[in-house]
C-alpha positions in Angstrom: -11.6 -3.4 7.0 -8.3 -1.4 6.1 -7.1 1.2 8.8 -5.0 4.2 7.9 -2.3 5.5 10.0 -4.6 8.5 10.9 -7.3 6.5 11.7 -5.1 4.4 14.0 -3.9 7.5 15.8 -7.5 8.5 16.3 -8.3 5.2 17.9 -5.4 5.2 20.2 -6.1 8.8 21.3 -9.8 7.9 22.1 -9.0 4.5 23.6 -6.0 6.0 26.0 -7.4 9.5 26.7 -8.5 8.2 30.4 -5.3 6.2 30.9 -3.0 9.3 29.9 -5.4 11.6 31.8 -5.9 14.0 28.9 -8.9 16.3 28.1 -9.1 15.2 24.4 -11.2 17.9 22.2 -11.7 17.1 18.6 -11.6 20.0 16.1 -12.3 19.9 12.3 -9.2 21.1 10.3 -8.6 21.4 6.6 -5.8 19.0 6.1 -5.2 20.3 2.7 -4.6 23.8 3.9 -2.1 22.2 6.6 -0.3 20.4 3.9 -0.1 23.3 1.7 1.1 25.5 4.5 3.8 23.0 5.6 5.1 23.0 2.0 5.0 19.2 1.7 2.4 19.2 -0.9 4.9 18.3 -3.5 5.9 15.3 -1.6 2.3 14.0 -1.5 2.1 14.6 -5.3 5.4 12.4 -5.6 3.9 9.6 -3.6 0.7 9.7 -5.7 2.7 9.6 -8.8 4.7 6.7 -7.7 1.3 4.7 -6.9 0.2 5.6 -10.3 3.1 4.9 -12.5 5.2 2.2 -10.5 4.4 -1.5 -11.2 3.4 -2.8 -7.6 2.4 0.9 -6.8 1.2 0.1 -3.4 4.4 -1.7 -2.2 6.4 1.2 -3.7 4.3 3.6 -2.0 4.9 2.0 1.5 8.6 2.3 0.8 8.8 5.7 -0.6 6.7 6.9 2.2 9.0 5.2 4.8 12.0 6.7 3.2 10.3 10.3 3.3 9.4 9.8 7.0 12.9 8.7 7.7 14.4 11.7 6.1 12.2 14.3 7.7 12.1 13.0 11.1 15.4 11.0 11.6 17.8 13.0 9.4 15.9 16.5 9.6 16.1 16.8 5.7 13.8 18.9 3.5 11.3 16.7 1.6 9.6 19.1 -0.5 12.6 19.8 -3.1 12.8 17.8 -6.4 16.5 16.6 -5.4 15.0 14.8 -2.4 12.7 13.0 -4.5 15.5 11.6 -6.7 17.5 10.5 -3.6 14.4 8.7 -2.3 14.0 6.9 -5.4 
């Protein structure tokens, strides 16, 4: 069974809530609305296009996703602009 990053995070939160002494309350959320509001919908479309177009799409998606993550979290760069996509590739 393949786990997703979000699924792994969910499992960790449930497993360690007693260790971390947190009151975990799960709430439904519209992830599409969150992504749209954050302005990163174009980045998700870019990653989807990479997977569909590129040979070895799954491997390319991992590399592109890692680079987008690095840019936004390590370099504080905008990943929603077309220029950003060309730099990532």
